[in-house]
C-alpha positions, 0 to 999 in steps of 0.5 A, a space after each residue: 583105926 590108923 596106927 597111934 592116932 585115929 582118922 577123927 583126931 587127924 581130921 579134928 587137928 587139921 580143922 583146928 589149924 584152919 586147914 581147909 583141904 577137902 577130906 574124904 574119910 575112907 573107913 570100915 566104920 559103917 554105923 550112922 553114928 560113925 558117919 555123923 561123927 566123921 562129918 561133924 569133926 570136919 570131913 567133907 565126905 565119908 565112904 565105907 569099905 568095901 567100895 567101888 573105885 569108880 565111886 571113890 573117883 567120883 567122890 574125889 572129883 566132886 570134892 575137888 569141884 567143891 573145893 574153894 582152894 582149887 583155882 586151876 583144874 586143868 593139867 598142862 604139858 606144852 600145848 596139851 591141856 587136860 581138864 579132869 573135871 570136864 573129862 576133856 583133852 585138847 592139843 593146840 586147842 584141838 579136841 582129842 577124843 580118848 577112851 576112859 582108860 586112855 584118859 586115865 593114863 594121860 591124866 596120871 602121866 600129867 599129874 606126875 609130869 617130869 617123873 618117870 612112871 612105871 608100867 606097874 604104877 600105871 596098871 595100879 592106877 588104871 586097873 585093879 589089883 587083879 590085873 595081869 601086870 605082865 601083859 603088854 596092855 599098858 604099852 598098847 594103850 600108851 602107843 594108841 594114846 601117843 598116836 592120838 596126842 602126838 600125831 601131826 605135831 613136831 613136839 612128841 610129848 610122851 617119852 618112853 624110858 626104856 626098861 622103866 616106863 613113861 613120862 611127859 615133860 622135859 627131856 
């Protein structure tokens, strides 16, 4: 139901080229026949709309765990190491306890390392589209996160880019 080409053809084309990336079909087609066809053309998973974002995230994490091409699962910035599959964070080998929202923000920043990430992008990633983007909740969570990962360390990892957002990476 994509413009000009359907998802089945995209999947079929990728698999015919021996591209083995995990494929999750996210679709409004809900019949058993649709699901079977999607899986038979090479999809690794099939999720119908409407869906819960928590289920989507769990399915994506499961696909990444099963992926044969995934050799490194951890995200790093200097001495900070985050493992999204194990849901752990460490700095200088010291475990950092994070709430699910803090972890999600940190993971998002690390996946966009050396890029400026806006508050809106963080809001869309961590909260749903009904969230009030004008509130300062992102700033509050980042401040708490900053205390947890930077406290006691000379190098401060999370940078504020005034008027824009945040980033982790080289200054």
